[in-house]
All heavy atoms as TSV, in Angstrom:
chain	resi	resn	atom	element	x	y	z
A	1	MET	N	N	-8.585	24.354	1.915
A	1	MET	CA	C	-9.338	23.896	3.059
A	1	MET	C	C	-8.404	23.868	4.270
A	1	MET	O	O	-7.326	23.303	4.197
A	1	MET	CB	C	-9.878	22.489	2.765
A	1	MET	CG	C	-10.748	21.955	3.826
A	1	MET	SD	S	-11.462	20.311	3.526
A	1	MET	CE	C	-11.378	20.069	1.786
A	2	GLN	N	N	-8.801	24.484	5.333
A	2	GLN	CA	C	-7.997	24.523	6.553
A	2	GLN	C	C	-8.809	24.025	7.739
A	2	GLN	O	O	-10.017	24.173	7.778
A	2	GLN	CB	C	-7.527	25.951	6.845
A	2	GLN	CG	C	-6.650	26.559	5.773
A	2	GLN	CD	C	-5.322	25.857	5.650
A	2	GLN	OE1	O	-4.703	25.489	6.634
A	2	GLN	NE2	N	-4.893	25.644	4.425
A	3	VAL	N	N	-8.112	23.455	8.705
A	3	VAL	CA	C	-8.752	22.986	9.929
A	3	VAL	C	C	-8.941	24.172	10.867
A	3	VAL	O	O	-8.055	25.008	11.017
A	3	VAL	CB	C	-7.878	21.900	10.610
A	3	VAL	CG1	C	-8.452	21.503	11.951
A	3	VAL	CG2	C	-7.725	20.693	9.705
A	4	ASP	N	N	-10.112	24.246	11.486
A	4	ASP	CA	C	-10.395	25.277	12.485
A	4	ASP	C	C	-9.688	24.862	13.777
A	4	ASP	O	O	-10.140	23.967	14.486
A	4	ASP	CB	C	-11.908	25.381	12.692
A	4	ASP	CG	C	-12.291	26.492	13.656
A	4	ASP	OD1	O	-11.463	26.862	14.517
A	4	ASP	OD2	O	-13.432	26.972	13.555
A	5	LYS	N	N	-8.565	25.498	14.055
A	5	LYS	CA	C	-7.746	25.096	15.195
A	5	LYS	C	C	-8.451	25.309	16.527
A	5	LYS	O	O	-8.266	24.542	17.471
A	5	LYS	CB	C	-6.408	25.813	15.149
A	5	LYS	CG	C	-5.549	25.321	13.993
A	5	LYS	CD	C	-4.280	26.128	13.874
A	5	LYS	CE	C	-3.605	25.895	12.553
A	5	LYS	NZ	N	-4.264	26.546	11.430
A	6	GLU	N	N	-9.279	26.345	16.619
A	6	GLU	CA	C	-10.005	26.590	17.869
A	6	GLU	C	C	-11.019	25.477	18.124
A	6	GLU	O	O	-11.146	24.978	19.247
A	6	GLU	CB	C	-10.692	27.962	17.851
A	6	GLU	CG	C	-9.718	29.122	17.859
A	6	GLU	CD	C	-8.697	29.060	18.991
A	6	GLU	OE1	O	-9.104	28.827	20.159
A	6	GLU	OE2	O	-7.493	29.229	18.727
A	7	LYS	N	N	-11.732	25.078	17.095
A	7	LYS	CA	C	-12.687	23.971	17.224
A	7	LYS	C	C	-11.943	22.691	17.589
A	7	LYS	O	O	-12.392	21.915	18.443
A	7	LYS	CB	C	-13.459	23.793	15.904
A	7	LYS	CG	C	-14.426	22.641	15.901
A	7	LYS	CD	C	-15.575	22.849	16.866
A	7	LYS	CE	C	-16.565	21.697	16.748
A	7	LYS	NZ	N	-17.629	21.765	17.693
A	8	LEU	N	N	-10.800	22.471	16.963
A	8	LEU	CA	C	-9.996	21.287	17.247
A	8	LEU	C	C	-9.548	21.281	18.709
A	8	LEU	O	O	-9.614	20.254	19.389
A	8	LEU	CB	C	-8.790	21.224	16.317
A	8	LEU	CG	C	-7.956	19.963	16.399
A	8	LEU	CD1	C	-8.780	18.722	16.064
A	8	LEU	CD2	C	-6.762	20.064	15.480
A	9	LYS	N	N	-9.139	22.431	19.211
A	9	LYS	CA	C	-8.712	22.527	20.618
A	9	LYS	C	C	-9.876	22.222	21.559
A	9	LYS	O	O	-9.689	21.577	22.592
A	9	LYS	CB	C	-8.116	23.904	20.905
A	9	LYS	CG	C	-6.741	24.078	20.290
A	9	LYS	CD	C	-6.207	25.474	20.528
A	9	LYS	CE	C	-4.883	25.667	19.815
A	9	LYS	NZ	N	-4.367	27.026	19.940
A	10	GLU	N	N	-11.080	22.675	21.198
A	10	GLU	CA	C	-12.263	22.362	22.010
A	10	GLU	C	C	-12.497	20.854	22.044
A	10	GLU	O	O	-12.778	20.284	23.102
A	10	GLU	CB	C	-13.515	23.026	21.432
A	10	GLU	CG	C	-13.600	24.507	21.608
A	10	GLU	CD	C	-14.798	25.095	20.848
A	10	GLU	OE1	O	-15.806	24.385	20.651
A	10	GLU	OE2	O	-14.704	26.269	20.452
A	11	LEU	N	N	-12.412	20.213	20.879
A	11	LEU	CA	C	-12.610	18.769	20.792
A	11	LEU	C	C	-11.528	18.023	21.581
A	11	LEU	O	O	-11.816	17.026	22.250
A	11	LEU	CB	C	-12.618	18.310	19.333
A	11	LEU	CG	C	-13.818	18.761	18.512
A	11	LEU	CD1	C	-13.573	18.522	17.026
A	11	LEU	CD2	C	-15.082	18.041	18.964
A	12	MET	N	N	-10.308	18.518	21.511
A	12	MET	CA	C	-9.220	17.898	22.260
A	12	MET	C	C	-9.487	17.995	23.759
A	12	MET	O	O	-9.307	17.019	24.489
A	12	MET	CB	C	-7.883	18.564	21.907
A	12	MET	CG	C	-7.383	18.229	20.515
A	12	MET	SD	S	-5.955	19.229	20.022
A	12	MET	CE	C	-4.733	18.765	21.250
A	13	LYS	N	N	-9.944	19.149	24.196
A	13	LYS	CA	C	-10.234	19.352	25.622
A	13	LYS	C	C	-11.343	18.407	26.087
A	13	LYS	O	O	-11.226	17.769	27.127
A	13	LYS	CB	C	-10.627	20.810	25.867
A	13	LYS	CG	C	-10.751	21.163	27.324
A	13	LYS	CD	C	-10.997	22.644	27.505
A	13	LYS	CE	C	-11.068	22.984	28.978
A	13	LYS	NZ	N	-11.236	24.415	29.198
A	14	LYS	N	N	-12.407	18.292	25.282
A	14	LYS	CA	C	-13.518	17.391	25.612
A	14	LYS	C	C	-13.051	15.952	25.742
A	14	LYS	O	O	-13.573	15.191	26.541
A	14	LYS	CB	C	-14.588	17.432	24.509
A	14	LYS	CG	C	-15.645	18.445	24.693
A	14	LYS	CD	C	-16.726	18.220	23.632
A	14	LYS	CE	C	-17.488	19.489	23.370
A	14	LYS	NZ	N	-18.430	19.343	22.261
A	15	ASN	N	N	-12.086	15.577	24.910
A	15	ASN	CA	C	-11.577	14.213	24.881
A	15	ASN	C	C	-10.333	14.025	25.756
A	15	ASN	O	O	-9.666	12.998	25.665
A	15	ASN	CB	C	-11.276	13.794	23.432
A	15	ASN	CG	C	-12.549	13.564	22.652
A	15	ASN	OD1	O	-13.093	12.471	22.665
A	15	ASN	ND2	N	-13.056	14.587	21.992
A	16	GLU	N	N	-10.037	15.042	26.552
A	16	GLU	CA	C	-8.903	15.016	27.484
A	16	GLU	C	C	-7.570	14.729	26.792
A	16	GLU	O	O	-6.729	13.997	27.305
A	16	GLU	CB	C	-9.166	14.022	28.624
A	16	GLU	CG	C	-10.386	14.407	29.432
A	16	GLU	CD	C	-10.699	13.440	30.575
A	16	GLU	OE1	O	-9.967	12.448	30.761
A	16	GLU	OE2	O	-11.690	13.697	31.264
A	17	ILE	N	N	-7.419	15.310	25.614
A	17	ILE	CA	C	-6.147	15.230	24.888
A	17	ILE	C	C	-5.414	16.537	25.177
A	17	ILE	O	O	-5.898	17.611	24.847
A	17	ILE	CB	C	-6.383	15.032	23.376
A	17	ILE	CG1	C	-7.088	13.690	23.152
A	17	ILE	CG2	C	-5.067	15.101	22.617
A	17	ILE	CD1	C	-7.551	13.460	21.733
A	18	LYS	N	N	-4.270	16.419	25.823
A	18	LYS	CA	C	-3.590	17.598	26.360
A	18	LYS	C	C	-2.824	18.433	25.335
A	18	LYS	O	O	-2.655	19.633	25.512
A	18	LYS	CB	C	-2.646	17.168	27.481
A	18	LYS	CG	C	-3.385	16.612	28.683
A	18	LYS	CD	C	-2.410	16.088	29.714
A	18	LYS	CE	C	-3.059	15.596	30.967
A	18	LYS	NZ	N	-4.020	14.538	30.843
A	19	ASN	N	N	-2.330	17.789	24.276
A	19	ASN	CA	C	-1.516	18.547	23.321
A	19	ASN	C	C	-1.534	17.863	21.958
A	19	ASN	O	O	-2.070	16.775	21.803
A	19	ASN	CB	C	-0.085	18.712	23.843
A	19	ASN	CG	C	0.546	17.391	24.207
A	19	ASN	OD1	O	0.470	16.423	23.447
A	19	ASN	ND2	N	1.175	17.332	25.378
A	20	PHE	N	N	-0.925	18.527	20.984
A	20	PHE	CA	C	-0.930	18.006	19.622
A	20	PHE	C	C	-0.081	16.735	19.486
A	20	PHE	O	O	-0.371	15.893	18.651
A	20	PHE	CB	C	-0.478	19.072	18.628
A	20	PHE	CG	C	-1.496	20.162	18.436
A	20	PHE	CD1	C	-1.162	21.486	18.633
A	20	PHE	CD2	C	-2.795	19.868	18.063
A	20	PHE	CE1	C	-2.111	22.503	18.448
A	20	PHE	CE2	C	-3.755	20.864	17.887
A	20	PHE	CZ	C	-3.405	22.177	18.081
A	21	THR	N	N	0.942	16.600	20.325
A	21	THR	CA	C	1.743	15.372	20.297
A	21	THR	C	C	0.875	14.183	20.681
A	21	THR	O	O	0.890	13.144	20.013
A	21	THR	CB	C	2.959	15.491	21.248
A	21	THR	OG1	O	3.750	16.608	20.839
A	21	THR	CG2	C	3.797	14.228	21.239
A	22	GLN	N	N	0.093	14.349	21.739
A	22	GLN	CA	C	-0.809	13.281	22.182
A	22	GLN	C	C	-1.858	12.989	21.111
A	22	GLN	O	O	-2.185	11.828	20.856
A	22	GLN	CB	C	-1.466	13.673	23.500
A	22	GLN	CG	C	-2.275	12.549	24.121
A	22	GLN	CD	C	-2.898	12.943	25.451
A	22	GLN	OE1	O	-2.683	14.031	25.976
A	22	GLN	NE2	N	-3.696	12.031	25.997
A	23	LEU	N	N	-2.374	14.033	20.453
A	23	LEU	CA	C	-3.357	13.846	19.387
A	23	LEU	C	C	-2.746	13.048	18.234
A	23	LEU	O	O	-3.373	12.126	17.712
A	23	LEU	CB	C	-3.881	15.193	18.876
A	23	LEU	CG	C	-4.868	15.130	17.719
A	23	LEU	CD1	C	-6.108	14.306	18.077
A	23	LEU	CD2	C	-5.265	16.530	17.282
A	24	ALA	N	N	-1.522	13.391	17.859
A	24	ALA	CA	C	-0.848	12.668	16.770
A	24	ALA	C	C	-0.734	11.185	17.110
A	24	ALA	O	O	-0.999	10.320	16.268
A	24	ALA	CB	C	0.533	13.270	16.505
A	25	ILE	N	N	-0.381	10.876	18.348
A	25	ILE	CA	C	-0.277	9.483	18.781
A	25	ILE	C	C	-1.636	8.800	18.683
A	25	ILE	O	O	-1.742	7.681	18.184
A	25	ILE	CB	C	0.297	9.408	20.220
A	25	ILE	CG1	C	1.763	9.846	20.221
A	25	ILE	CG2	C	0.139	8.003	20.797
A	25	ILE	CD1	C	2.334	10.124	21.594
A	26	CYS	N	N	-2.691	9.473	19.133
A	26	CYS	CA	C	-4.043	8.910	19.067
A	26	CYS	C	C	-4.470	8.632	17.626
A	26	CYS	O	O	-5.176	7.658	17.354
A	26	CYS	CB	C	-5.052	9.856	19.719
A	26	CYS	SG	S	-4.869	10.008	21.499
A	27	LEU	N	N	-4.040	9.487	16.703
A	27	LEU	CA	C	-4.394	9.339	15.291
A	27	LEU	C	C	-3.489	8.343	14.567
A	27	LEU	O	O	-3.766	7.953	13.437
A	27	LEU	CB	C	-4.325	10.693	14.580
A	27	LEU	CG	C	-5.342	11.741	15.027
A	27	LEU	CD1	C	-5.000	13.099	14.428
A	27	LEU	CD2	C	-6.751	11.318	14.639
A	28	GLY	N	N	-2.394	7.968	15.214
A	28	GLY	CA	C	-1.459	7.037	14.593
A	28	GLY	C	C	-0.606	7.672	13.507
A	28	GLY	O	O	-0.212	7.021	12.539
A	29	ILE	N	N	-0.345	8.968	13.666
A	29	ILE	CA	C	0.494	9.691	12.708
A	29	ILE	C	C	1.616	10.394	13.464
A	29	ILE	O	O	1.568	10.523	14.690
A	29	ILE	CB	C	-0.313	10.716	11.870
A	29	ILE	CG1	C	-0.953	11.793	12.764
A	29	ILE	CG2	C	-1.366	10.013	11.025
A	29	ILE	CD1	C	-1.666	12.904	12.017
A	30	SER	N	N	2.594	10.882	12.731
A	30	SER	CA	C	3.699	11.604	13.383
A	30	SER	C	C	3.252	13.026	13.709
A	30	SER	O	O	2.298	13.555	13.124
A	30	SER	CB	C	4.923	11.651	12.466
A	30	SER	OG	O	4.679	12.512	11.367
A	31	LYS	N	N	3.965	13.626	14.648
A	31	LYS	CA	C	3.660	15.011	14.999
A	31	LYS	C	C	3.888	15.918	13.784
A	31	LYS	O	O	3.157	16.879	13.567
A	31	LYS	CB	C	4.512	15.468	16.180
A	31	LYS	CG	C	4.104	16.841	16.688
A	31	LYS	CD	C	4.710	17.159	18.016
A	31	LYS	CE	C	4.162	18.439	18.562
A	31	LYS	NZ	N	4.802	19.636	18.079
A	32	ASN	N	N	4.891	15.574	12.960
A	32	ASN	CA	C	5.150	16.342	11.735
A	32	ASN	C	C	3.955	16.302	10.795
A	32	ASN	O	O	3.586	17.321	10.209
A	32	ASN	CB	C	6.382	15.795	11.011
A	32	ASN	CG	C	7.609	16.601	11.288
A	32	ASN	OD1	O	7.572	17.557	12.042
A	32	ASN	ND2	N	8.704	16.192	10.689
A	33	GLN	N	N	3.379	15.100	10.609
A	33	GLN	CA	C	2.201	14.978	9.738
A	33	GLN	C	C	1.065	15.832	10.268
A	33	GLN	O	O	0.399	16.525	9.503
A	33	GLN	CB	C	1.732	13.524	9.669
A	33	GLN	CG	C	2.526	12.649	8.743
A	33	GLN	CD	C	1.988	11.234	8.771
A	33	GLN	OE1	O	2.220	10.490	9.712
A	33	GLN	NE2	N	1.252	10.878	7.748
A	34	LEU	N	N	0.838	15.777	11.579
A	34	LEU	CA	C	-0.233	16.578	12.176
A	34	LEU	C	C	0.052	18.068	11.993
A	34	LEU	O	O	-0.852	18.834	11.650
A	34	LEU	CB	C	-0.411	16.235	13.652
A	34	LEU	CG	C	-1.552	16.960	14.351
A	34	LEU	CD1	C	-2.903	16.655	13.698
A	34	LEU	CD2	C	-1.594	16.619	15.829
A	35	SER	N	N	1.287	18.461	12.182
A	35	SER	CA	C	1.659	19.876	11.986
A	35	SER	C	C	1.345	20.330	10.568
A	35	SER	O	O	0.850	21.429	10.351
A	35	SER	CB	C	3.144	20.089	12.271
A	35	SER	OG	O	3.401	19.895	13.629
A	36	ASN	N	N	1.638	19.468	9.591
A	36	ASN	CA	C	1.335	19.806	8.197
A	36	ASN	C	C	-0.169	19.920	7.964
A	36	ASN	O	O	-0.625	20.808	7.247
A	36	ASN	CB	C	1.936	18.777	7.244
A	36	ASN	CG	C	3.432	18.906	7.120
A	36	ASN	OD1	O	4.014	19.949	7.410
A	36	ASN	ND2	N	4.077	17.843	6.705
A	37	ILE	N	N	-0.933	19.013	8.557
A	37	ILE	CA	C	-2.397	19.050	8.411
A	37	ILE	C	C	-2.957	20.359	8.977
A	37	ILE	O	O	-3.867	20.955	8.410
A	37	ILE	CB	C	-3.044	17.836	9.112
A	37	ILE	CG1	C	-2.676	16.542	8.387
A	37	ILE	CG2	C	-4.569	17.995	9.201
A	37	ILE	CD1	C	-3.021	15.269	9.158
A	38	LEU	N	N	-2.378	20.817	10.083
A	38	LEU	CA	C	-2.889	22.008	10.766
A	38	LEU	C	C	-2.258	23.311	10.285
A	38	LEU	O	O	-2.730	24.387	10.627
A	38	LEU	CB	C	-2.670	21.865	12.277
A	38	LEU	CG	C	-3.333	20.660	12.928
A	38	LEU	CD1	C	-2.994	20.608	14.410
A	38	LEU	CD2	C	-4.840	20.672	12.713
A	39	SER	N	N	-1.228	23.209	9.478
A	39	SER	CA	C	-0.507	24.396	9.017
A	39	SER	C	C	-1.351	25.241	8.061
A	39	SER	O	O	-2.075	24.720	7.225
A	39	SER	CB	C	0.775	23.979	8.302
A	39	SER	OG	O	1.391	25.089	7.713
A	40	ASP	N	N	-1.221	26.551	8.201
A	40	ASP	CA	C	-1.891	27.470	7.269
A	40	ASP	C	C	-1.182	27.496	5.917
A	40	ASP	O	O	-1.733	27.986	4.939
A	40	ASP	CB	C	-1.933	28.880	7.853
A	40	ASP	CG	C	-2.864	28.968	9.055
A	40	ASP	OD1	O	-3.806	28.156	9.147
A	40	ASP	OD2	O	-2.643	29.852	9.907
A	41	LYS	N	N	0.035	26.974	5.866
A	41	LYS	CA	C	0.819	26.999	4.634
A	41	LYS	C	C	0.466	25.861	3.684
A	41	LYS	O	O	0.766	25.922	2.515
A	41	LYS	CB	C	2.306	26.928	4.959
A	41	LYS	CG	C	2.810	28.132	5.723
A	41	LYS	CD	C	4.263	27.979	6.071
A	41	LYS	CE	C	4.717	29.144	6.929
A	41	LYS	NZ	N	6.079	28.965	7.400
A	42	PHE	N	N	-0.148	24.804	4.211
A	42	PHE	CA	C	-0.473	23.636	3.401
A	42	PHE	C	C	-1.968	23.366	3.441
A	42	PHE	O	O	-2.612	23.590	4.449
A	42	PHE	CB	C	0.253	22.386	3.923
A	42	PHE	CG	C	1.741	22.513	3.923
A	42	PHE	CD1	C	2.417	22.801	5.097
A	42	PHE	CD2	C	2.469	22.351	2.761
A	42	PHE	CE1	C	3.803	22.919	5.106
A	42	PHE	CE2	C	3.849	22.463	2.764
A	42	PHE	CZ	C	4.520	22.749	3.940
A	43	ASN	N	N	-2.497	22.864	2.353
A	43	ASN	CA	C	-3.883	22.414	2.334
A	43	ASN	C	C	-3.886	20.914	2.571
A	43	ASN	O	O	-3.345	20.164	1.760
A	43	ASN	CB	C	-4.546	22.709	0.983
A	43	ASN	CG	C	-4.952	24.141	0.852
A	43	ASN	OD1	O	-5.291	24.794	1.831
A	43	ASN	ND2	N	-4.911	24.657	-0.353
A	44	PRO	N	N	-4.476	20.481	3.692
A	44	PRO	CA	C	-4.495	19.037	3.941
A	44	PRO	C	C	-5.389	18.326	2.933
A	44	PRO	O	O	-6.346	18.906	2.417
A	44	PRO	CB	C	-5.076	18.937	5.356
A	44	PRO	CG	C	-5.841	20.188	5.548
A	44	PRO	CD	C	-5.163	21.235	4.709
A	45	ILE	N	N	-5.067	17.086	2.642
A	45	ILE	CA	C	-5.928	16.333	1.737
A	45	ILE	C	C	-7.211	15.984	2.489
A	45	ILE	O	O	-7.236	15.898	3.710
A	45	ILE	CB	C	-5.225	15.081	1.167
A	45	ILE	CG1	C	-4.732	14.158	2.286
A	45	ILE	CG2	C	-4.108	15.451	0.229
A	45	ILE	CD1	C	-4.138	12.867	1.791
A	46	LYS	N	N	-8.281	15.832	1.728
A	46	LYS	CA	C	-9.592	15.600	2.341
A	46	LYS	C	C	-9.599	14.401	3.262
A	46	LYS	O	O	-10.258	14.418	4.297
A	46	LYS	CB	C	-10.669	15.449	1.273
A	46	LYS	CG	C	-11.053	16.762	0.647
A	46	LYS	CD	C	-12.208	16.609	-0.307
A	46	LYS	CE	C	-12.544	17.966	-0.900
A	46	LYS	NZ	N	-13.689	17.895	-1.784
A	47	SER	N	N	-8.860	13.348	2.913
A	47	SER	CA	C	-8.857	12.154	3.757
A	47	SER	C	C	-8.295	12.453	5.147
A	47	SER	O	O	-8.735	11.869	6.130
A	47	SER	CB	C	-8.085	11.013	3.101
A	47	SER	OG	O	-6.726	11.348	2.951
A	48	ASN	N	N	-7.350	13.400	5.247
A	48	ASN	CA	C	-6.826	13.780	6.564
A	48	ASN	C	C	-7.906	14.469	7.390
A	48	ASN	O	O	-8.030	14.217	8.587
A	48	ASN	CB	C	-5.628	14.716	6.423
A	48	ASN	CG	C	-4.399	14.017	5.908
A	48	ASN	OD1	O	-4.225	12.824	6.085
A	48	ASN	ND2	N	-3.534	14.762	5.257
A	49	ILE	N	N	-8.677	15.328	6.751
A	49	ILE	CA	C	-9.771	16.014	7.449
A	49	ILE	C	C	-10.814	14.975	7.885
A	49	ILE	O	O	-11.300	15.022	9.013
A	49	ILE	CB	C	-10.438	17.062	6.520
A	49	ILE	CG1	C	-9.422	18.085	6.046
A	49	ILE	CG2	C	-11.641	17.699	7.183
A	49	ILE	CD1	C	-9.236	19.307	6.859
A	50	VAL	N	N	-11.135	14.051	6.995
A	50	VAL	CA	C	-12.125	13.009	7.298
A	50	VAL	C	C	-11.635	12.151	8.463
A	50	VAL	O	O	-12.406	11.866	9.388
A	50	VAL	CB	C	-12.421	12.154	6.046
A	50	VAL	CG1	C	-13.240	10.922	6.401
A	50	VAL	CG2	C	-13.140	12.989	4.996
A	51	ASP	N	N	-10.372	11.752	8.448
A	51	ASP	CA	C	-9.824	10.928	9.526
A	51	ASP	C	C	-9.871	11.662	10.863
A	51	ASP	O	O	-10.230	11.080	11.890
A	51	ASP	CB	C	-8.381	10.516	9.224
A	51	ASP	CG	C	-8.271	9.514	8.091
A	51	ASP	OD1	O	-9.298	8.900	7.725
A	51	ASP	OD2	O	-7.153	9.360	7.561
A	52	LEU	N	N	-9.541	12.930	10.844
A	52	LEU	CA	C	-9.581	13.746	12.053
A	52	LEU	C	C	-11.018	13.846	12.579
A	52	LEU	O	O	-11.265	13.664	13.773
A	52	LEU	CB	C	-9.019	15.135	11.718
A	52	LEU	CG	C	-8.569	16.051	12.828
A	52	LEU	CD1	C	-7.577	15.379	13.760
A	52	LEU	CD2	C	-7.946	17.311	12.225
A	53	ALA	N	N	-11.944	14.088	11.686
A	53	ALA	CA	C	-13.356	14.196	12.065
A	53	ALA	C	C	-13.874	12.858	12.614
A	53	ALA	O	O	-14.584	12.832	13.625
A	53	ALA	CB	C	-14.197	14.635	10.874
A	54	LYS	N	N	-13.504	11.768	11.960
A	54	LYS	CA	C	-13.931	10.436	12.430
A	54	LYS	C	C	-13.426	10.173	13.838
A	54	LYS	O	O	-14.147	9.641	14.673
A	54	LYS	CB	C	-13.405	9.339	11.497
A	54	LYS	CG	C	-14.240	9.098	10.297
A	54	LYS	CD	C	-13.681	7.923	9.497
A	54	LYS	CE	C	-14.413	7.756	8.192
A	54	LYS	NZ	N	-13.815	6.707	7.366
A	55	TYR	N	N	-12.184	10.546	14.087
A	55	TYR	CA	C	-11.608	10.317	15.412
A	55	TYR	C	C	-12.447	11.008	16.486
A	55	TYR	O	O	-12.724	10.436	17.540
A	55	TYR	CB	C	-10.152	10.792	15.487
A	55	TYR	CG	C	-9.576	10.575	16.859
A	55	TYR	CD1	C	-9.137	9.312	17.240
A	55	TYR	CD2	C	-9.540	11.603	17.780
A	55	TYR	CE1	C	-8.660	9.086	18.519
A	55	TYR	CE2	C	-9.060	11.393	19.069
A	55	TYR	CZ	C	-8.630	10.129	19.425
A	55	TYR	OH	O	-8.176	9.913	20.695
A	56	PHE	N	N	-12.851	12.245	16.206
A	56	PHE	CA	C	-13.630	13.016	17.180
A	56	PHE	C	C	-15.141	12.793	17.055
A	56	PHE	O	O	-15.919	13.389	17.783
A	56	PHE	CB	C	-13.312	14.509	17.059
A	56	PHE	CG	C	-11.962	14.857	17.606
A	56	PHE	CD1	C	-10.948	15.278	16.776
A	56	PHE	CD2	C	-11.701	14.754	18.966
A	56	PHE	CE1	C	-9.700	15.603	17.277
A	56	PHE	CE2	C	-10.458	15.077	19.483
A	56	PHE	CZ	C	-9.448	15.497	18.640
A	57	GLU	N	N	-15.526	11.936	16.111
A	57	GLU	CA	C	-16.939	11.606	15.881
A	57	GLU	C	C	-17.778	12.852	15.589
A	57	GLU	O	O	-18.837	13.082	16.157
A	57	GLU	CB	C	-17.513	10.819	17.071
A	57	GLU	CG	C	-16.806	9.496	17.283
A	57	GLU	CD	C	-17.308	8.713	18.482
A	57	GLU	OE1	O	-17.948	9.293	19.385
A	57	GLU	OE2	O	-17.055	7.500	18.510
A	58	VAL	N	N	-17.247	13.673	14.671
A	58	VAL	CA	C	-17.952	14.860	14.184
A	58	VAL	C	C	-17.901	14.825	12.657
A	58	VAL	O	O	-17.133	14.067	12.072
A	58	VAL	CB	C	-17.325	16.182	14.709
A	58	VAL	CG1	C	-17.415	16.273	16.222
A	58	VAL	CG2	C	-15.878	16.335	14.248
A	59	SER	N	N	-18.714	15.652	12.017
A	59	SER	CA	C	-18.648	15.714	10.561
A	59	SER	C	C	-17.449	16.574	10.159
A	59	SER	O	O	-17.069	17.487	10.898
A	59	SER	CB	C	-19.942	16.289	9.986
A	59	SER	OG	O	-19.973	17.676	10.188
A	60	PRO	N	N	-16.864	16.292	9.006
A	60	PRO	CA	C	-15.726	17.097	8.558
A	60	PRO	C	C	-16.034	18.595	8.522
A	60	PRO	O	O	-15.177	19.411	8.846
A	60	PRO	CB	C	-15.424	16.549	7.163
A	60	PRO	CG	C	-15.881	15.129	7.236
A	60	PRO	CD	C	-17.116	15.171	8.107
A	61	SER	N	N	-17.262	18.951	8.174
A	61	SER	CA	C	-17.606	20.379	8.088
A	61	SER	C	C	-17.518	21.073	9.446
A	61	SER	O	O	-17.357	22.281	9.510
A	61	SER	CB	C	-19.001	20.560	7.492
A	61	SER	OG	O	-19.980	20.010	8.341
A	62	GLU	N	N	-17.593	20.306	10.529
A	62	GLU	CA	C	-17.501	20.897	11.862
A	62	GLU	C	C	-16.084	21.313	12.229
A	62	GLU	O	O	-15.905	22.126	13.136
A	62	GLU	CB	C	-18.022	19.925	12.925
A	62	GLU	CG	C	-19.516	19.734	12.878
A	62	GLU	CD	C	-20.007	18.840	13.996
A	62	GLU	OE1	O	-19.800	19.180	15.170
A	62	GLU	OE2	O	-20.592	17.789	13.675
A	63	ILE	N	N	-15.090	20.767	11.551
A	63	ILE	CA	C	-13.708	21.119	11.893
A	63	ILE	C	C	-13.016	21.933	10.807
A	63	ILE	O	O	-11.843	22.239	10.913
A	63	ILE	CB	C	-12.867	19.876	12.244
A	63	ILE	CG1	C	-12.799	18.891	11.080
A	63	ILE	CG2	C	-13.368	19.222	13.513
A	63	ILE	CD1	C	-11.809	17.771	11.276
A	64	ILE	N	N	-13.770	22.311	9.777
A	64	ILE	CA	C	-13.210	23.147	8.716
A	64	ILE	C	C	-13.394	24.611	9.113
A	64	ILE	O	O	-14.449	25.006	9.604
A	64	ILE	CB	C	-13.896	22.868	7.365
A	64	ILE	CG1	C	-13.588	21.445	6.912
A	64	ILE	CG2	C	-13.442	23.868	6.300
A	64	ILE	CD1	C	-14.344	21.022	5.693
A	65	SER	N	N	-12.385	25.395	8.881
A	65	SER	CA	C	-12.413	26.812	9.205
A	65	SER	C	C	-13.555	27.520	8.485
A	65	SER	O	O	-13.854	27.224	7.329
A	65	SER	CB	C	-11.072	27.434	8.801
A	65	SER	OG	O	-11.135	28.831	8.872
A	66	GLU	N	N	-14.203	28.447	9.164
A	66	GLU	CA	C	-15.319	29.219	8.577
A	66	GLU	C	C	-14.892	29.934	7.303
A	66	GLU	O	O	-15.654	30.063	6.367
A	66	GLU	CB	C	-15.851	30.246	9.584
A	66	GLU	CG	C	-16.656	29.648	10.703
A	66	GLU	CD	C	-17.925	28.953	10.226
A	66	GLU	OE1	O	-18.592	29.459	9.308
A	66	GLU	OE2	O	-18.240	27.885	10.784
A	67	LYS	N	N	-13.651	30.393	7.252
A	67	LYS	CA	C	-13.156	31.082	6.038
A	67	LYS	C	C	-13.255	30.167	4.829
A	67	LYS	O	O	-13.584	30.590	3.757
A	67	LYS	CB	C	-11.698	31.509	6.239
A	67	LYS	CG	C	-11.497	32.673	7.172
A	67	LYS	CD	C	-10.048	33.031	7.256
A	67	LYS	CE	C	-9.450	32.328	8.450
A	67	LYS	NZ	N	-8.058	32.624	8.692
A	68	ASN	N	N	-12.979	28.888	5.033
A	68	ASN	CA	C	-13.030	27.925	3.934
A	68	ASN	C	C	-14.458	27.594	3.542
A	68	ASN	O	O	-14.756	27.360	2.389
A	68	ASN	CB	C	-12.304	26.640	4.322
A	68	ASN	CG	C	-10.824	26.876	4.481
A	68	ASN	OD1	O	-10.186	27.387	3.573
A	68	ASN	ND2	N	-10.289	26.553	5.617
A	69	LYS	N	N	-15.358	27.547	4.502
A	69	LYS	CA	C	-16.747	27.208	4.217
A	69	LYS	C	C	-17.371	28.252	3.289
A	69	LYS	O	O	-18.169	27.922	2.439
A	69	LYS	CB	C	-17.562	27.114	5.510
A	69	LYS	CG	C	-17.236	25.891	6.325
A	69	LYS	CD	C	-18.072	25.863	7.582
A	69	LYS	CE	C	-17.649	24.718	8.476
A	69	LYS	NZ	N	-18.365	24.734	9.750
A	70	LYS	N	N	-16.983	29.499	3.459
A	70	LYS	CA	C	-17.547	30.564	2.617
A	70	LYS	C	C	-17.100	30.455	1.183
A	70	LYS	O	O	-17.798	30.829	0.273
A	70	LYS	CB	C	-17.140	31.933	3.201
A	70	LYS	CG	C	-17.835	32.222	4.505
A	70	LYS	CD	C	-17.356	33.515	5.113
A	70	LYS	CE	C	-17.962	33.692	6.492
A	70	LYS	NZ	N	-17.338	34.746	7.245
A	71	ARG	N	N	-15.894	29.893	0.955
A	71	ARG	CA	C	-15.351	29.759	-0.394
A	71	ARG	C	C	-15.946	28.585	-1.137
A	71	ARG	O	O	-15.946	28.552	-2.347
A	71	ARG	CB	C	-13.834	29.588	-0.339
A	71	ARG	CG	C	-13.116	30.903	-0.225
A	71	ARG	CD	C	-11.662	30.696	-0.440
A	71	ARG	NE	N	-11.016	30.748	0.876
A	71	ARG	CZ	C	-9.873	30.187	1.157
A	71	ARG	NH1	N	-9.228	29.488	0.269
A	71	ARG	NH2	N	-9.346	30.281	2.341
A	72	GLU	N	N	-16.431	27.572	-0.411
A	72	GLU	CA	C	-16.923	26.365	-1.071
A	72	GLU	C	C	-18.289	26.569	-1.663
A	72	GLU	O	O	-19.058	27.359	-1.337
A	72	GLU	CB	C	-16.969	25.201	-0.061
A	72	GLU	CG	C	-15.562	24.789	0.318
A	72	GLU	CD	C	-15.575	23.644	1.323
A	72	GLU	OE1	O	-16.648	23.251	1.829
A	72	GLU	OE2	O	-14.491	23.148	1.602
């Protein structure tokens, strides 16, 4: 499962979050943790996706990459 980075950037723009460092602060996590969540090399745990979705007040399926949705 991967986060759709383009969708995430749209949500960040809507919420006036300028960069991933600012997003990490808003989420109460380190920039490293956020980098791991967004990395193509790692699969984030579902709770990270849920927390991210809750922050932006969207469903988790809205921030999951389309490639992953087809596999599920």
